[in-house]
N, C-alpha and C positions, 0 to 999 in steps of 0.2 A: 471335440471342441466344447468348451464350457458354455452352458446356456446363459444368455443375457438375462439379467434380473431387472424387471420393470420397477420404476419408482412409484408409479401411480396406478397400478392395476389392483391394489387392495390386498395383495398377497402378504404384505407385512403391515403391522400397525403403524399409524402415522408417527408416533414417537420413535419407534425403532428406525423408520426410514430417515427421519430428521437426524437422529444421532449417528446413524451409519454414514450419512453424508458429512455431518459436522465435525465429528471427532478427529478425522485425519487433518482437516483444515485448522481446527483449533490447535492440535498438536504441532502442525506445520508452522502456524503463526507464532505459537509460544516458543518454538525452537528458533524461529527467525529473530524473535525478540531477544532470546538468550544470546544468539550469535551477534546481534547488533550491540548488546551490552558489552560483550567481550571485545568486539571490534572497536567500539568507542573508548573502552577502558585502555586498550593498547595505545590508541592515538593520544588519549588523555594523559597517559603516563609520560608523554613527551613534553607536556606543559600546555599552558593556556594559548600560546601562539599556534601550536599545531591543531588544537581543538578549534580555535577560531577559524583556521584555514579551511577546515572541513565544514564548520558551521555556516560560513558565509555562502557556501555553494549549496547547502542543503535545501533551502526553500526553492531554488530554481530547479534542482534535480527533482524535488517532489512535484513541482508544477508540470514538468515535462513528462515524468513517469505517470502522474495522475491522468494526464490527457491521453497518453498512449494506452493506459489501462482501460480507460473509458471505451475506446473503440474495440479493444480486445474483448471486454465484457459484452459489448453490443453484439459482436459476432457470435459469442457464446449464447446469448439470449435468443438470437434468431435460430441458431442450430438447435437449441433446446426446444423451441416451439415446434420445429419440424420433427424432432424425435418424438415429442408427445403426440403429434398428429400422424405419426408413422408415414413419413414422406421421404423415403431414402434418396430419391433423385434430387430433391431440394436440399437435403443434407449435403450431398456430394457437391452440388453447385456452390453452396455457401462455404464449404471448406476450401474450394478452389479460389473463391474470392478472398478468403482470409489469407491465403498464401500470397496472392497478388498484393494485398495490403501490407503484408510483412516486408516484401521487397521494396515497395514504394516508400514506406515510412522509414525503413532502415537507411535508405539513401538520403532522404531529406533531413532527418533528425541528426544523423551523424555529421553531416556538413554544417548544419546550423549550430550545433553544440560545440563543434571544433572552433568555429569563429567566435562564439560568445565566450568560450573559456579563456581567451586572451584578454578580455576586458571586464568581466563581471565583477571581480573583486575591486577593481578601481572604481567602477560605476557605483558600487554599494558603499564606497567610502571607508573601507577598513584601514587600520593603521598600516603604515608602510612596511613594517616588519612582518606582516602577515601575507602580503601580496604574492610573493614568489611561490610559497607553498600552495596557496589557494589556486594559482594558475596551473601549477604542475598537476595537482590533484584532478581538477576538472578536465584538463586536456586528455588525460589517460581514460577517465570515465567516459568521455565523449566517444572514444573509439570502441567502447564495448556495447554501444546501443544496438547494432544489428543482432547481437546475441540476446540482449535483454528483451528486445521486442519480440523475437522468436519465442523466447520462454514465456513472456506474458500471454501471447496469443494462444500458444499450444496448451499451456496449463489451464487457461480458462475454457478452452474447447474440450479438453479431456474431462474436466470437472462437469461440464454441461451434460455429458453422457452419463453421469452418476459415478464416475471413477475418480474419487478424491484421494485414493491411496497412492497412485503412481506419482503425482506431483509431490506428495509428501516424501516418498522415498528418494526421489531425485533431489529435492531441496535439502534434505538432511546430508546427503553425500557431498553435494557441492558446497554447502556452508561449512562443513568440516574442512574441506580443501581450502576455503577462504581463511579460516582461522589459522590453519597450519601455514598458509602462505604469509599471513600477517606476522606470525611468530618468527618466520625466517627472514622476511624482507624488511620489516619495520626496524628491527633492533640490530645492533652490531653483534659480532661474535662475542660470546661470553662463556664463563665457566659457572656451572651450577652444581650443587651437591645433591645427589640422589642415593638414598640408602647407604649413606656414609661414604660414597665414592664421588669423586669429582669428574664431571663430564664436560667436555668442550663442545659447545653448541655453535654451529656456524650461523652467522647472521650477515645480511647484506648491508644493514645500517642505512636503509634508504628513507626512513622516516615516513612522512605523509605520502610520498610517491610510492613507497612499498605497499601501503594500504590500498592505494588505487590499483596497482598491478594485481594484487590478490583478488580484488573485486572483479576486475576484468576477467581473470582466469575462471572464477566461479560462474560468471555469466556465460562464458564460452562452454563450459561443461554442462550447465543446466540446459542450455539450448540444444546441445548435441544429444543429450540423453532423451529429451522429450521428442525430438525429431525422429529418433530411432524408434521410440515407442509408437508414435502415431502412424508410422508406415509399416509396422510389423505386428502390433497387437490387434487381435480380433475385437472389434467394438463397433458401435454405431458411427464412430468418427474416424475409422481407419481410412487412411489416404493411400491410394495406389499411384505411385509416381508416374507410371506410364500413361495414366488417364488424366493427369492434371491439365486443365485448360486455363491458361492465364489470360482470359478474355473478359473484359469488363462487362458486368451484368447490372443493368440499370435497376431492376426490381429489387434485387438483394441489397444493392448499395443504398437504395432509398430506405429500406427497412433498417439497415444498420445506422444510417444517418439520423433517422427519427429517434432511435434509442440513444445513439452514441453522441450526437452533437450536444444535446442538453447536459448529458453526463460530463462531456469534455468541458463545456462552459462552466459547469459547477466546479470541476477540479481547477480550472483556470482561475475562477473567482476566489476559491479558497487559497490556492497556492500563491497567487499574485498578492493576496492579502497577507499571507505569511511573509512574502518578500518585503512588503511595505513595513510590516511589523519588525522584521529583522533590521531594516534600515533605521527605524526609530530606536531600536534597542542598541544598535551599533554605536549610536551617539552617546549612549550611557556608559560606554567603556568596554574594554576587553573582558573584564570579570563578569559583567552583566550578560554579554553576548555568550560567553562560555557557559554560564549558569542556565541561560535560556535554552541553548542547544542541548545540554546534558539533561535538563529537566524534561524536555520534550521526548528525548530518548527513554528516560526513566518512565515517563507516563505511558509509553507504548505498551508496557506490560498489562495495562488495564483495558486497552481497546483493540489491540491486534488479535487476541484470541476470539473476540466477539465477531470478527469478520467471518469466522467459520459459519456462524449462524446466518450471516448476511448472504454468503455465497450459496448456502443450502436453500435459503428462502428464494433467491433468484432462480435457481435451477428447478425447484419444486413448483413454484408458481408458474414459471414459463412452460414447463411440460404439462402441468394440469390445465392451464388455459389453452394450450395448443391442442389438447385432447377435448376441449369443450367442457371441462369439469370445473365449473366456477366455484361450487360449494367446497370442493376438495381444496382448491387454491386458497380460499378463505380460511379453512381449517388449518392448513399448513402454516399460513401466515400468522395466525393467532398464537399457535403453539411456539413457533420460532421466536416471535417477539417476546413472549413471556420468558423463555429460556435466556434470551440475550440480555434482558434487563436484569434478571436475577444474577447472572454471571458477572455483569459489569458492576453491579452494586457491591458484590463481594470483593471484587478486585479493587474497587474504589476505596473500600475500608482498609484493605491492605496497603494501598498507596498512601493513605493518611498516616497509618501507624509506622510504616517502614521508610518514610521519605528521607530521613538523614542517611540511613544505611544504603539506600539506593544511590544517592548522590555520591557517597563515599566510595562506591564501587568504581566510579569513573575517574575520580581525581582526588589528590591529597590537599588541594587548595581549600583551606578552611573557609575563606570568604565565599568561594563558589559553592561549597557544600551548604553553608548556612542559607544563602540566598535561594539556591535551587530547592532545598527542602521546604522553605517557607512558601514558595509559589506552588509546589506540588500539593501541599496540604489545602491550599485554596481550591485547586483544581479538583480534588477528590470529591467535593460535593456535587460536581456537575456530571459525574459518571453515568447515573441512570438516564439522564436526558441525552447524553452523548450516545448511549446505547440505542435510544429511540431513533436517532438520526441514522446510525449505522445499519441497524436491522431493517427499519422501514425503507431505507434506501435500497436494500436488496430486494424487498418485496415489490416495491414500485418498479425497480429495474426489470424484474422478471415479467411484470405486466406490460412493460413498454411505456410506463408512465413516468418519464424522467424530467418533464418540464418543471413541475412544481418544486422538487428538491433544488433545482437550479435557482429558481426565484427565491426560495427560502435562504439559500446560501448567500445571495446578494444582500438580503435584509440582515442576516446575522453577522456576516463578516464585515461588510463595509459600513453599515449603519450602527449596529450594536457594538461591534468590537473596535474597528479602526478609528472611526470618527471620535469617539470619546477618548481613546488612547492617544490619538494625535494631539487633541486639545490639552489633555491633562499633562502629557509629557513635555510638549513644546512650550506651553504658556504657564504651567503651574508646577514645573520642576518634578513631574511625576517620575516614578522609578519602575523597576521590573515588576514589583508587586501590583502596581496600578495596571500595567499592561496585561498581566495574567487575570486580574479581576475582570477586566473587560472581556477577556477570552471566555471566562466562565459565564458571563451574561449572554454571550453569543451562543454558547452550547445549550443553555436553558431555553432560549428563544427558538433556536432551530429544532430542538427536540420536540417542543410543544407544537410547532407548526407542522412538522412531519406527522405527528400523532393525529392532528386534526385532519390531514389529508387521508391518512389511513382509515380513520373512523368513518369518514364520509362514504367509503366503499366504491367510489366511482372508478377506481383503478382497474377493476375486473373487466371493464368494457372499453378501455382506452384503445386497445390494439385494433387496427383495421388492416385486413388482408388485401384490400383493393389496390 
């Protein structure tokens, strides 16, 4: 049996430990971004109506997914603390509670989203021609939530043990399946020329519905793969099915809620704000809505990879503090924050320079391309501050200090971003550029507030075991 490698025993340099944890997640998120680009481009090739049908559901999906991810990450933090403290019985109990949460949340969220899917597009006031596709898309996505929730929880738990490569391999495989599924399901049968020969390619011609079915399939596969891994692979988080006890544990749940509820409220604050902003932008017309959605997708190339450092920070800080090594936790945090800001500053420069090309990847609509490129270049200046929020969020999450990022999200999203955007769009004929300028102001403020909390250093003493 291969010996387990400790992340915090000093056998490797801090930089090597950080990079060994981060690079698979950075590669994972970069690959996710690439797949999202291809996915969006495939739907975008169907026209602005298809793009708007996906866009109108996007903010709500982000809200639900962000809330679910918060509790998945909270279980991972609790388990990482027990790994650092070398408490195998508490690790096992926490794993069992995580499985109980997966079952409960799968039932509740699937039912809730299935109901919402029939009304959301109408509630958000999209044009009549968009509604049918929007309802079809979200209905299918709703049914995939048991598998998505399983994947979220298991990938976070596996990473908390220091294994970031397994979720990467799983994700690459399932996303390739997603792209192939899109290629077959979205488009009708067609003839293509390859090496001078004509090939007949089967296609179901299902449009937006086909994209949703491909996503459903990828969620099913990713959940299945990680479930097999966690019950077969030797690790600190291996689960033995015959030993699982699905009995509610008050102490573990209290720890999870202390970490997870502020995180969930933060995600709800940000995602509900995105929904409100989407409603405001919807009234600017289909072109603005499409440009907004595609620009957000394009922007993801700058911040998704940095989440690798955020996850590494959460794992390393949680394990270090669980072992009582506060100075080690601070050292890891400082190094990870430096790397994250440097990476996102570089990708922000790329975003500014390549904005038109990024938008052109998704659509041929010149109006949408021009508008999207303009707002992306505004957003590029906020990237170092956005990095502060993302990475410090991981540091504070690992320490169990999740209350303040929630408070900062209220200030940034609702006071700095939405209030001015609402006033300027509603009463002064503001446009998409105005909305994104308010977004940039929000990212500046939140980044600086999170930096202030990190610099105070109180996060190392927040966790209470009682």
